[in-house]
N, C-alpha and C positions, 0 to 999 in steps of 0.2 A: 605851797601842797607837795611841787615837785622834787622842792630841794635835799628830802632824804636818798630821793633815788641819787640825785647823783655825786652827794656822798660814800651812798652802797660804791658806785660804782669809780669813782674816783681811787677807795681805797683797794678795791681787787686789778685796776691797774699797775699801787704799787705793791700788792702781794705777789702779779707775777713778773714785774718788773727785779723785783729780789729777787724770787727763781731764776732769773734769766741770768741773774750776775751771780750766782753759785758755784762754786767750784765743783762740781759732782762732775768724775769721769768711769768709762767704760772699762770694770776690773782687769787688772793684767796681770800674767800671771809672769816670776823672775823663775829666770833659769838659772842652773849655778853657777857660780861668779855674777850670779847679779844683774844680769844679759836680759834685756826684758824679751818674752817671744809677743805674736801677734795676740791682740787682745779677744780672748774667748777659747782660743786653743789650749789644747790637751792635752803634755808633750806624753807622750811614751816613755815607759819606762828606758826602753833599748836606745833613747835619744839620749837619757839624763847620766848612763853610767856601760862605760865600754864594755860588748858583749865577751862570752867565752874566748880564752883565745884571739883576742884580739892583736895582742904585742906581737903574734906571730904571723900575721895576714903577710904573704908576700916571698916567705921565706921554704925555701927547697922544703919536700918533704910535709908540707901543709895544706890544706884544702880548705878554700871559700866558701861558705855555704850560698847559693844562688836560689833564686823564689822556685818551687816544682821539684830541689834535690828533694832524695832520701837514700839512706846509708848502702840501697840496695845500689841508688844510680851511682852514687858515689865510689862508692867500691867497683864500682865496672866502670867507670871512668878512668879511677887508678889505679886500677889491679888488685884491687888488694880483696879481701875477706871483711865482706861489711858486717861478723861479730869480733873482729883485729881494730875495726874503725871505733867502734863502742868500748873494746875494754883498753886500748889505746887513750882515749878519750875519758876514761870514766862514765858514760853518756848507760844508764840502766836506763829507760826507754828512748828506744832509738827515735819514736818519736815526738819527742822533743825536743828540737833541734831548731834551731830557728839561720831566718835572714841575715846574715854578715857575719855568725857564728864560724874563729878557724878551728879546724880540726888535722891532729896528725892523720897523715894516712902513709907513713913507712916508721918500720917496727924502729922502738927507744933505740935505744943505743947505737945505731947502724947510720950510718952515713946513704943520707936520696939520693944522693951523684953518683956510686955506685953501686948498680943493679950485679944484683946475684940470680945465681943461670939453677941451683939446686935445684933436682928435682924433687917437688913434691910423688914420693912413691906411693901405690899402694901395699897395703901391709896383705890384704885379699882378694877375690873377686868374691862379689855379689851381688846378685839382680832381685829383686823383688818389690811389692806392690809400697807407694807411698807412705809413710804416716808421717803426721804430724813428730817432729823432733819432743821428746821427754821436756818438760818444763820450758818450752822454746816457743815461740813459734815471727814471721821472718814480717818490719815492718810489713806493710800493706801500703799502698800509692802514698799520698803527700801525709804528712805529721797530721793523724785524728785521731786514731782508738789506741790505747793504750799496749804495750806489749812489751814479753820479758824474754830478759837477753840472759846466751849459756853462755858460759865460758866458750877459749876462742881451743880448736883442735890440737890435742897435743903433736910438738913434729915430729915425724916419722922420717926415720934412716930410710937411705935412699937402696934398694935393690935393686940386679939386675932386669932389665927388660926384655923377655922372650917378644919376636914376634907376635903379631894374630891379625896377619894380614899378608899374600904373596906381594903388595904393593911394591913397587922400592922410593920406597925415602928419596927424598932431596930438599940442598936447600935449611935442613936443619941449624944450620952453626953450630956455635959453643955452645947450646944447649942438651945436641944430642939428645932428640926428640927424633921420635920416628913419628910420623903422621901420617892418617888411613881418611879418607870421603868421610865424611858422618850418613849421608846418604847416595843410594843410586840412584836420584833419577838426573833428569837434565838441568842444567842452570840456568834458572830463567828469566835474574837480574843480576848482571855482571854489580862488583865492587865498586861502589864509588863512595870517596871517603863523605861528599857533600850530599850526600842524602838515604845508601841503601847504608851504608859503615860496612857490610858480606853480602853476601851471599847468598840467592834464593834459589831454596834446589826444590825441584817442585814433585809429585809423588799422588800416590793416592792416602785418602785416611786409613790410620795404621802402621802405612808401613814404616820400618826400624831406624829408629835415631840412636848411630854409633856414637859413644861415644873417639876423638879423634887423634887426642892421646891417651899414656896415663895420666894419671891427677885423681883431683879430689873435688868432690861435689862441695863448692859454696855456698849456695844457692839454689832451691828447684818449690816453685812458687809460680803465681799470677802478680803478686805484688807490685811487678814494674810497668808501667803505663806504654800500651802499645807492640810487647812483646808477649801477653798474652801467657803460655803456661811455660813456663823457660827452668831451665837449667842452665847453670854458671860451674864450670867444673876450673880448677886451677892447678895448670901441673906444676910452677916452679916459680918463683920469686921475678922472672920475666913474664912468661905469657900462662893467660885464660883462656875459657875460649866458652860462646854462648853460642846455645840449642835454643828456639824463640817461636813457638805458634801451635806448640806438641796439644793432642787432646789428650793423652794421656803419660803421667811422670809413672815412671819404671825405679828413679833412684830416690835416697833424698839426705838432707846438709849434712855432712861430715861423713858420709858415706867414699871409700876409698873404689874407683875405676879403671878397666884395664882398658887400652885400645882394645876400638871394638865390639866390647859390651855395649849389650841395648839398654839404653838410658832411657829411652821415651818412645815415640808413638805417637806419630808425620798428623798433622791434625791442622783445624784453620781459628784454633783460638786468638779474635784481635786481627781476621785475617781475612783480604776478602776472597781465598784461596789455600786448597788446603797445601801448606810448603812448609818447608824448614829452611830459616832464619839462621845463618849463617856468620858467626860474629871468629875472629881470634884476631886478642886483641896483645899487643906487646906496652909491656908496663902500661894500663890504661887507653893508647891508643890503637882506635881502628886500625889493622894494616889488610892486607888482601890477600884472604885464602891462597887462592893461586900459585900463590909464590914458594905456598909452602905443606903444600898440597901436595901427591905426587901427581903425575901425568897420566889419563886416563883413557 
């Protein structure tokens, strides 16, 4: 009576042995070229094909995008207008950029190793409340929402510079730029390349913030983390200035400004106190503004 049970058990043992001897394996994915990847790991498209501009990585005049970068930050770090960078690289949406992508940050057909100091001279003086540029807006924060990029501003011929303040300039060098202090308050934090990258000038909310030299506004907004309401003015192909933490912006992108013109009102946006964070950048590198501003 027990023999059928033994036969059944023996059959089950044989079946299990057969399963153990089969050659089933965990699925693996094949990379281009036949190299196996880790089982079960999906290969991102950026790993299987080169990113745009990868062939230019490390070349003068090109920039490799890092985590957290935006075109605004890249423009500040390289001394360029973010709109120009978008145009040079055929970027229709400035928020659709990838880590590792290589973008041109020098004008096409120009030698990036030779700096030009031609002034970005204003054609007229304007002072009006900030309005959104028609048909365009700046990229906000890290890449998250689509933004339409407008065409770059046309070049403006140099004109004579009229003094706007009695302070005597110093150390203007080959650029012939005449600098003034952007605010009247005391300097609470001096320049520190490792930390502040500029001067912290304190004052009261609403105090005037002035353009430190003639130029053209290349950014006006709050899309760069840590700077609050920010104005960036490009003075020529060598210098630009940044004015951060304002409570009110009085200029808009592409607007020409004169030295001494009120471009914002001091505030505490993205800051712990009312102050103006002021930077001067030479070819994108922060330098001590005190070396260019006139003595007080």
